[in-house]
C-alpha positions in Angstrom: 68.6 78.4 91.1 69.7 76.0 88.4 68.0 75.5 85.0 65.6 72.5 84.8 65.6 70.0 81.9 62.4 69.1 80.1 62.2 65.8 82.0 62.5 67.7 85.5 59.9 70.1 84.4 57.7 67.1 83.5 58.2 65.7 87.0 57.1 68.9 88.6 54.1 69.2 86.3 53.0 65.5 87.2 53.4 66.5 90.9 51.3 69.5 90.5 48.5 67.5 88.8 48.7 64.8 91.5 48.4 67.5 94.3 45.1 68.4 92.9 43.6 64.9 93.1 43.6 64.6 97.0 41.6 67.6 97.7 39.2 67.0 95.0 38.6 63.4 96.1 38.0 64.9 99.6 35.5 67.4 98.3 33.6 65.0 96.2 33.5 61.8 98.2 34.5 63.0 101.7 32.5 62.0 104.8 30.1 64.6 106.4 31.0 63.5 110.0 33.3 66.1 111.5 35.6 63.5 113.2 35.9 61.3 110.1 36.4 64.5 107.9 39.2 65.5 110.2 41.0 62.2 110.0 40.6 62.3 106.1 42.0 65.9 106.1 45.1 64.7 107.9 45.7 62.2 105.2 45.2 64.8 102.4 47.6 67.2 104.1 50.2 64.4 104.6 50.1 63.6 100.9 50.3 67.3 100.0 53.4 67.7 102.2 55.0 64.6 100.7 54.4 65.8 97.2 55.9 69.3 98.1 59.0 67.7 99.5 59.4 65.6 96.5 58.9 68.8 94.3 61.5 70.6 96.3 63.9 67.7 95.9 63.3 67.9 92.1 64.1 71.6 92.2 67.3 71.1 94.3 69.0 68.1 92.8 69.2 66.8 89.2 70.6 63.6 90.4 67.7 62.8 92.9 64.9 64.1 90.5 63.9 60.5 89.2 63.9 59.2 92.8 61.9 62.2 94.0 59.2 61.7 91.2 59.0 57.9 92.2 58.7 58.8 95.7 56.0 61.4 94.9 54.0 58.9 92.9 54.4 56.0 95.6 53.3 58.5 98.3 50.3 59.7 96.3 49.2 56.1 95.6 49.6 55.4 99.3 47.5 58.5 100.5 44.8 57.8 98.0 44.6 54.1 99.2 44.4 55.3 102.8 41.8 57.9 101.8 39.4 55.4 100.3 39.9 53.1 103.2 38.8 56.0 105.4 35.8 56.7 103.1 34.7 53.1 103.4 35.1 53.0 107.2 33.1 56.2 107.5 30.3 55.0 105.4 30.2 51.7 107.1 29.5 53.4 110.5 
């Protein structure tokens, strides 16, 4: 395994902090209906998987690390947006 720079370590730390937000949102604001909850959990797991893939990319390649961090942030924003949309749809019904 190669040695990480301070910037790459920062990318990993930011990804770790972002990976905590999706499950916390689900536990604090998630719907109680089992069908809606299952749909929201799929979004959470998709976001977690995308963040993990970005973290593995940061570990594997120094050249791709900034792009992986950008991808992680974009996928996080997308999953949070989808999750809030699912929360609103579940509350509307």
